[in-house]
C-alpha positions in Angstrom: 229.5 81.1 79.0 229.3 78.0 77.2 225.7 76.3 77.7 226.4 72.9 75.9 228.4 73.0 79.5 225.4 73.4 81.6 223.5 70.2 79.8 224.5 67.6 82.1 222.8 65.0 83.6 223.7 66.6 87.2 222.3 69.9 85.8 219.2 68.6 84.4 218.7 66.7 87.9 219.2 69.6 89.9 216.5 71.4 87.7 214.2 68.5 87.8 214.7 68.2 91.4 214.2 72.3 91.7 210.6 71.6 90.2 210.2 68.7 91.8 210.4 70.4 95.3 208.3 72.9 94.0 205.8 70.5 93.2 205.9 68.5 96.8 206.4 71.7 98.7 202.7 73.3 97.8 201.2 70.3 97.6 202.6 69.8 101.3 202.2 73.4 102.3 198.7 73.0 100.7 196.9 69.9 102.4 199.0 70.9 105.4 198.1 74.8 106.0 195.1 75.0 103.6 193.5 71.3 104.8 195.0 71.3 108.1 196.1 68.2 107.8 199.2 67.0 110.0 202.3 67.9 109.1 203.3 63.9 108.7 200.2 62.8 106.8 201.1 65.9 104.5 204.5 65.4 103.8 203.9 61.4 103.1 201.0 62.3 100.4 203.0 64.7 99.0 206.2 63.1 99.0 203.7 60.1 96.9 202.3 62.4 94.3 206.0 64.8 93.8 207.2 60.7 93.2 205.1 60.3 90.1 206.4 63.5 88.5 209.7 62.9 89.7 209.6 59.9 87.7 208.4 61.4 84.4 210.7 64.2 84.8 213.9 62.1 85.5 213.0 59.9 82.3 212.4 62.2 80.1 214.7 65.2 81.3 217.5 64.1 83.7 218.3 60.5 82.6 217.1 61.5 78.3 215.6 57.4 78.5 212.4 55.4 78.0 210.0 55.4 81.1 208.8 51.5 81.3 206.7 49.6 83.4 209.6 48.2 84.7 211.5 51.1 85.5 208.1 53.0 87.4 207.8 50.2 89.4 211.7 49.5 90.4 211.5 53.6 90.8 210.0 53.5 94.8 212.3 51.4 95.6 215.1 53.9 94.9 213.0 56.4 97.1 213.1 54.5 99.7 215.6 55.5 101.4 214.6 59.4 100.5 211.9 59.0 102.5 213.1 57.0 105.5 215.6 60.0 105.3 213.9 63.1 105.1 210.5 61.5 107.2 213.4 61.0 110.2 214.8 64.4 109.5 211.7 66.3 109.3 210.6 64.7 113.0 214.0 65.5 114.4 213.7 69.1 112.9 209.8 69.7 114.4 210.1 67.5 117.3 213.5 68.1 119.1 214.6 71.2 116.7 211.4 72.8 117.1 211.8 74.3 113.6 208.2 75.4 112.1 206.7 72.8 110.1 206.5 74.3 107.1 210.5 74.5 106.8 211.5 71.1 108.1 210.7 69.6 104.9 212.8 72.2 102.4 215.4 71.5 105.5 215.8 67.9 105.3 215.6 67.6 101.4 219.0 69.3 101.6 220.1 66.4 102.5 218.6 63.6 100.7 219.4 65.5 97.1 223.1 63.9 96.5 221.7 59.9 97.7 219.0 60.4 95.4 220.5 61.8 92.1 223.2 58.3 92.0 220.2 55.9 93.0 217.9 56.9 90.7 220.2 57.4 88.2 221.0 53.7 88.5 218.0 52.8 88.0 216.1 54.9 84.8 220.2 54.4 83.4 219.9 50.4 83.7 219.3 48.9 80.5 215.6 47.2 79.7 216.2 43.1 79.1 214.1 41.4 77.2 213.0 37.6 77.5 
């Protein structure tokens, strides 16, 4: 198998996504199960921490661009849809479908991956304009 064919933006995005999801999920489980915080608070804090991890992994690994303050400030905007959809799905999964609150975040992330790839690529690959 040709390894160059595996080294695409999308495969790097998937790899970074797996690393980021594991970091988010580890933080979530720690806050929710070890510190006994509410699942929604654990989700939001885990999401915010992993958002920073995601920014740097996506700039350096996925898109291979230089991180800038402007991109760092715009990057959370790419996650507004992700955060909204995942939060809504977690709530639905736990409260209405009675899915275990330890599993619900993982199930929700599956729905948000394609949107996140497209939107984050547009933000992070945008040319930096100087004044």
